[in-house]
N, C-alpha and C positions, 0 to 999 in steps of 0.2 A: 623602546622596548618592542620587541616585537612579538605580535599576538600567536599563539600556536595556530598551526592549519588545521581548518574542519575535517572531518573525516570524508566528506564529500570531495573537496580539495587534495586529502594525500590519495583518494582513489583515481582521480584525473593525472596527478605525478606519477603514481603508477604506471600510465597510457602515454607518457610523455613521449617515451623515446618511439612510440609510433607517431603521435604525429609530427615527432622531426623528421621522420621519413617521408612522412606526405608533404615538408617543407621540400624536403630534397628533388623528392618527384616534380613538387611546383616549379624550384628552380628551371628543372629543365625542359618542361612542360611550358614556361611561359618565354623559356629561350626559342624554341620552335614556333611558337605562336606568334615570331618571326618572321617564321617562313613565307605567309604571306605576301607579306610588305614586299621582302626582298623578291620573293616570284617575279611579283608584279614589277619592279622596279629594273630588273634583268631582262624581263620580256619587251617592255620598252624601249631602254635605253641600250641593251647588244642586239637583241634579235631584230624588232626592227630597224635597228639601223644598220648593220650587217646585211640583212634579209641573211640569214645563215639558218636553214632547216635544222644541220646539225645540232648546233648549239642550243635551239630550241628543244629536241629531243632531248638532248641528255641532259638539260636545265630541268626537263617536266618529267624524267625517268627520277631525277636525283630528288626532286620538290617530292613526287609517288613514293617515296622510298622514306622521306622523312615526316611525310604525315601520316602513315603507316606506324612509322616509327611513337610519333606524338600519340595516337591511337591506343598504344600498347601501354604508353607511359598513363593515360586518363585512366586508364580500364585498372593499373595497376594500382593507383594511387586511392580508387575508387574501393578496391578490393582492400586496403591496409584501412581504409576508416568504416569499412563493413565488421572489420574483424576488432576496429576499435570498441565500438557501438557494442558488440558482441562479448567484447571481455568486460567491459565498461558495467555491462546487466549482469554478466556472472558473478564479478566481484562486490556487488551489491546486493542482488535478488534476496539471497537466504538470509542475509541481517535487515532487511527492508521486511520480508515476512515475519520473521521474529517480531520486528517492531511493533507491527499493526496486531499481533497478539497480546505484547503488553501494554498497546496504547488500549487496546480493548477490554483487559483485564483493569486499568488504571482507570477507563471513561465508564467503570459497569454496563460495560456491550456498546458503546455507543462510538464506534469505531468507521472508517471506510476505507475504500479499497483507490481512495482518490491516487494515494503514493504509489500506486504500481501502472498508474494510467500516466503516473509524472516521468515514471521510470520509464517507459515506454516511450514516451515524448521525447525525452533526452535522445534515448537510444536510432529514433528514428531522424533527429536532427542534426545527430554526430554523422548517420552515412547520409544525409542532402546534400542536393545542390548548394542550400544557401550555406553551408562550412566550406564550399569550395571557395566560393567568393571573397572571404577573409583568408583563405592563404591565397589567392593570388591578388587581391586589392595590393598589398605591400610592395608590386612588383609598377605602380603608377607613376613611381618619380622614375625608374627607368625606362619607362617608353614616356614620358615625358623630355626625360636628357636627351632621347633619339629622338625627338621632335623638335627639339631646339637645335639638334646637328644637320636636320633636314633643311631650317630655316626658322630664326626667332621667332617669326611671326606665328607660325605653328604651333612654337612651346608656349608663348603666351595664349591663343587659345586654349590650348589641352590645360594649361592651370586654371583659367577663368573656369572651363567647361567642369572642372575638377572641383574647383570650389562651388559651383552653383548647384553640383549632384550631391556634394557632401551640406551642402543646407536644407537641401529637401530629404535628405536623409536623418537630419536634426531635426527638421519639422516634422517627418514621419515618427520618429521617436515622442517628441512631444505631445503631439494632438492625439496619439492613440493609444498612448498607455494607462493611462486613469481609468480609460474605457474599458482597453481588454483587461484592465488587471479587475475591474469589478465585475465583469463580465466572467470572470474564472469564478471569483467566489461566492455569485450568484449560483452556476451551473455546476460546482461543487456541492453547496447548500439545497441544492436542487432534488441531486441525485442520493443524495445521503434521504431525506426524507422519501424519496419516492421509492428507493429500497426498503425502507420500514413500514412504507405501507404496504408494499407489497408480499411484505412477510405477512402480514393482515388480511389478506386478500377474501381469508372465507368470513371476517367479521365483519370487514368494509360492504361484501358483500347483501350478509344478512340484516345488517341495519341501513341499510340504501343509503351509505355516505358515499357511495361513487362522485355521484354529483357537485359536493361540497368538495369535495377533497380534491376532483378535477377541475374545481372553479380555483382551487386553492394554486393546484401546481400549474393551471395556465398562466393567473395571474406572475408567477413569477420566471414562467417559460417569454411569459409578453418582455420582461425587463428585461432579462437575459438579450431576444432576440435583438431589442430596441438598442440595446450597448453593445451588440456586436453589429449590428445594422449601423449605426454611426462610426463607428471605430474604421468599418470597411471600406465605410464611404469613403473618408477623409486617405484611409491608405491608398483606394483605386482610385482617387485624382492624383495623390501626389505621386503612385505610380506611372499615370498616363502622364503627368506633367514630365518627367524623369525620362520617360520611353519619348517621348515628343522632341523635350530638349534633345537627346544625345541623338535622333535617328537628324535632326532638323541640321543639329553642328557638323554632324559628321557628312553632310552633303554639303553643307557653305565652305567648309574645309577643302573640299575638292573643287569648288569655283576656285578661293581665293590659291590654291595651288595651281590653277588655269590661268589666273592673273597673273604670278608670280612665273610661271611657265613661259607665257606672252611678254612678257619683259627681260625673258633669259637668266631667271635669277636661281630658275631651279629648272631639271630637266621633267618632261613628261611624267617618269617612273617615278620619282619622289611625290608627282601629286598624285599621282595615285597610292602609292604605298604611305603617306602620309593620311589620307584619309583613312583605310584599311587600319593603320596603327591608331587612329585614335580613336578608332571604332573600339581595338580589341582593348584600348586602356582605361575608355569608359565604363565598358563592359560589366565588370566586376560590382561598380557602386549601384549600375543600375540592377543588379540582381539583387544586392544585398536592401534597396530599398525594396522589392519586389516581394522578398522572402522576410520583408520585417516583421511581419505578424508572426510568422513561423520562430523565428528567435525570439520575441519576446514571451512568446506563451516558453520555448523552453528556459528563457531567464528565470522566468517566476516558477517553473518544476521546479528548477536547482534551487532555487532560494527556501520552498516549500519542503523539500525533502532535505536539504540542510539543516533546516528550523526541527524539523523532526526528530533528525536523526539526532542533533544534539541535544534534544529535549531526553532522549532513549539512549544514554552511551553505551555502547558492547558491553555486555559483561565479562568479566574477567574469569579464566578457565579457574573450577575450585578443585580442592582434591576431593575425588570422591575419599565416601565415607563408608562402614559396613552397614550393611542391610538394616530397616530400622525395624527394631520390635515392638515399636506400638506406645511409647509411654510418652504423653503428653503432660508442658508445665505451663501453667497461665501466669506471669508474675504481671500482675498490675495491668493487667492487655486491657489497650484504650481504642476502640475499630471503630475509625471514620469510612462510610462507603465511600465508594469515589463519585465526585462528584456531589458529596453534603460535603457541609459545612460544621453540623453539629453529630459529636459521636452514638453512636447504638448502642455500642458495648462499652460500659463508662467502669476500666477498672475492675476485673475480675481476674482471681484467685484460684487455681485448683491443681489438682493431678488425679489425672486418672492413668493407673497403670497398662501394662500391656495385658492384654488377654482378659480385659474389663469390656462388658456388657451395656452401655451406659444409652438411658434414653434420656433429650434434651425437648423439655415441655416447657409450656407457655401459652400465655396469650398472645393475638393474631398481634404482629409489629413491637414484637416483646426481646428480637434482636436472633432469634434462635438461627437461621438460616445465614445472618453476617458472622456471626460466631463458627459455624462449621465452616465458611469460606475463609475463614481466618488460618482455623485447624490446619487446611489444607494447604496455608501459602496463597490461597489465589488472592485474598485481599491484605495486604501488609498492617500492621499496628500502628497506632498513632503515637502511639504512646505504651510502654511496656514490651513485653515479649512474650511469644507462644513457642514454646521448644517441644523438640520431637526429639526424642532419647539424649535431650540433650543440649542439642542445634537448634540455632533459628531456625524455625520450619522455613520461613522466607528468602532462605539463602541455600537452602541445598538443592541440587542439582535434580532439575524436574524432570529430564528425562531418564536417570536412575531410578528416583524414587517414586516415577509414575508406576512404573513395572508392580511395584509394592503395596499399591493403594488402589481404593474401588470407590468411587463417587458416584450416586446416583440424585441429581439436582432434582430441584422441585418441579423445573419445566423441564421436561425430556425432549431434547434435539438429540436425534442423530442424523448421519452424513451420506451424502450419496454416495452410493456403494451398493455391495451385497451386503445381505446380514451378515453374512461369514466378516467379511471386511469390519462391520460394524462391531460384532462383537470380538474381534481379536485386536480391536481399537490402529487397525489398519496399519500393523505392523504385521511380519510375517507371518503366513498361516499356519495353524499347527490343528490339524482337524480335531485332534484328540481334545485337548485343551479347549476348543470352540464347543462341540457337543457338550465336554462334561460343563462350561460354564450353561450353557442352556440346559441341560437335564437340571442343575440345581437351582436354576433360574425358575422351573419348570413350563417351560418355553418351549422345548425339541418337539413334542411332539405337534405344537401348533405348526412351527415351522416346517417344519416335514410337509404338511397336509398344503403349504402355499407351493404357486405352479412351477417355480423351480428348487424350489426345498431353499438349500442355506445358499445357492448362487443368487437368489431373487432379488433384484436389483430394486432401492429405494430411495426416496428423495432425503432430502433436511428434515422435512415435515413427517413423515414414514409413509408415506405414499398409501398402500393399501390397509395400513394396517391401523386399529383402531389404538383411541389412547391407552385402553389398559395393555395392548399389546404392545406398542411402545414402551412404556414402562417397564414391561417387564424383559423386554428386548435390552433397554436400558440397565435394567439388574444383573442381566446375564454378563454387558459388558463390565460391569463396576466387580461381580465374582471372578472375570477372567483372569486365570494364573496366579489360584489361589494369593489373593494380595494377603497381608498380613494386617491391613489397615482397613477400615471400611465403614464409609460415611454416607448416610441414607436419609434424606428429603422428603420427607413426607413420601415413603416406597409404596404406600398402599391407597393414595387418594385414589386413583382408576381402577383400582383391581376388583375383579368381581370376589366369588366366595371358592372358585379353584384358585384365583392367582391371590387370596387371602393366604389359602393353604399351601402353596407352592412355594408365598415366602417365607410362611411361618417355619417349612422344614429348610427351609436356607436361610437363616436364621441359627436355626439349633445347630446346623451344621458347620456355620460359622464358630457358633460358640464352645464345642467342640472341639474344633482344630484350634483355640487358643487364639483365635482372631482379633484384634478390638474392635470394636463397634459401638458406633454411636450414630443412633437411629432419632431425629426428629419426628416426632408425631404427633396426631390430636387423636389419637385411637388408644382406647383402653387394652384393647387385645392383645396388642406387644408389651405392654406393661409387665404383663406376666412373665414372661421371659428374663428381662433383664436383670443385671447384677445392683444397678443403682441409678436413682433420679437426679438430674439436674434442672431445678425449675427458675426458668428467666422471668424477669417483671420489669421493664422497662430501662431493658439494659445493664440491669444488678443479678447477679446471683444468688436470688433470697431464699430457696432452698438445696442441698445439697446432700445424699447421702443414701445408704442402705434404699432398697426397695420399699421394702413396709414401713421402714421409719419415716422417709419422707412420705409414703402415699398418706401414712396416718395425719401427721402434721399438716399435709395438703386439704385433706380431709376435714381437718378439724379448722385450718382457716378460713375456709368457705364456708363452713356451716356459721362461723362466727360475723362471715361478713354479712350471709341470708337473715342472722339474729336481726343484724346493726341495722341493715337497708329497715327488714321490716319495722323495728320498731321505731324508723325516722316516719316510717309512712303513716303511722298511728299516732305517734305526736303531730304529725300533720293535719292531720282528719281532726284531731280532738280540737288542734286551734282554731 
C-alpha cells in the first residue's frame, strides 16, 4: 500500500510541469552540445581535405548560429528554474511562517527561524548550477553510444571513466554526509542560543556574563568549524581527484585517437571530436561532485522542512462564528505548559458570564498566567475544555477572534515599527481608533512628546521607551478596536502613580461598556473595582465568588494560617 505523499512532496509535484519543460530544453541543449565535436570533425575531414574556404565559411556561420541558439536555450532553461524556485517559495512561505508561530506557541517561545533559512537554501539550489548537472547527467548514455560509433575503444574509455567518476561521487557522499549533517545541527543549535543571548544583552552586559557566554559559543563554533573543515577537506580532495582524472583521460583519449588515426582506423576529425565529446559526457558528473556539498545541504533542509510540516499539519478552514459576547466556561480543564510534563492547572471548573470583571489572584507559580493563556487559546488544554460562548476556544479562528480580544502579557513585547503600527496591531491604520486607544490607556500625551509622535519608530524592546511607557503602549494595543474581552496580566507592574490612575480609568470605562475583563494582579488597588475574585493555589481553584465574600474568606484563611504558624513556633520554643 502506497503511503500518501508529504506536503512538501505535493508542493514539488505542483512544479512538475516546469521541471518537465526544463527537461525538454535540456534535450535540445544536449543535442546542440554535440556541435563542437561535429564542427571540429567537419573542419578536419572536409575543409582541410578539400582546402575549401567557402565550406569553412558556411560551416562556421552555421556553427555560430547554432551556438547562439544553444545560449538562448540555456538562458530559457535557467529562467524556468528561477521561476520554479520562486513559485516553490511562494507556495510554502506563508504556510511555513504560520508553522513557526505554532511551533513557538507549542514550545513556550522556543522557536527558530532556521526553517526560513532552509527554504532559502532549497530555492537557491533549485536555481543553481548544481541542478543543471542533474538534468544533463541522464544524457551520458547517449554520449557513450556516440563514442562507440566513433570507435569501440572510445566507448570503453568513456564507460570506464564514467564508472570511476560515479564511484568518486558515491565516495564523496559517504565521506561527507555525517560530518555535514552534524555540522548543520551544531550550526542551528548555536544560532538559536546566540539569538536568545542577544535578546538578553542588557542582563549579559550588566552582570559581566559576556566572557563566559563567549567561551561557550566559541566551544560550539570550534566544533562547527572542525566538522565543516573535515567535510570540506574530504570533498576538496575528491573534487580535485575527479577534475584531475577528467582532464587526464580527456587528453589521453586524444592520444588514443591519434594512435587509431595513424593506423587509419579513424579520421583525424574523429580523433578531435572524440576528445571533446568525452569531456562533455563526463562534465555533469564532475559538476555534481563539485556541488555535492550544496546538494547534501539542500537535502538536509528538505528533510527538516518535511519533518516540521508533518508535525504541524495545515489547519482546516473553519466556518466563521458570530463575534463572541465573552462568556467563558471551563470544564475539568487541565493545562500542561509546552515543554513541561506536569500539569499546572489541575481540573478547574468555572463559568464567567459576559460583562463580568474578574480578578485572578494567588501566590506566585499558582498558575494564574497559565490559565490566562488557556482562556485565550494560546495553550491548549491537556484534558477537559475551555469554551468561549460555547465553542472550544482553541478551535476558534484567531484572525476573527483577535479583533475582539485585548491581551496584555506580563512581559511586554513591542514590535519593529511605529508606535501607531504597534497600537493598531499592524493592521490597517485607523488614526481615530489609534488615538482613542492611546487616550483610553492614558498614553496619548506621552506619545505626542516623542520625536515623531505616533510615527516614532521603535524596536522590539521598545527602544527609547521606559518599562512603564512600554506597558502603557501595550495596554493601548490591548484596548484598540473596543474589544469585548480583555485579559490583563499584571498590568500595573511597571506603572507609576499617573500610570495607575490611567489604568484605573481604562478599567472603569471597559466595565461601563460591558466588556468581560480578567485581570491578574498582586496589588489590592484594582480589587476594589472587580465584581468577582478567583483564587488559585497550586493549580487549583480554591476560592471563587463575589468580591467581598471571597476577600472575607481569604483574609480569614490568612489569619488562621498566621495563628497556626505562631502556635507552631511557640510549641517549638517550648520544646
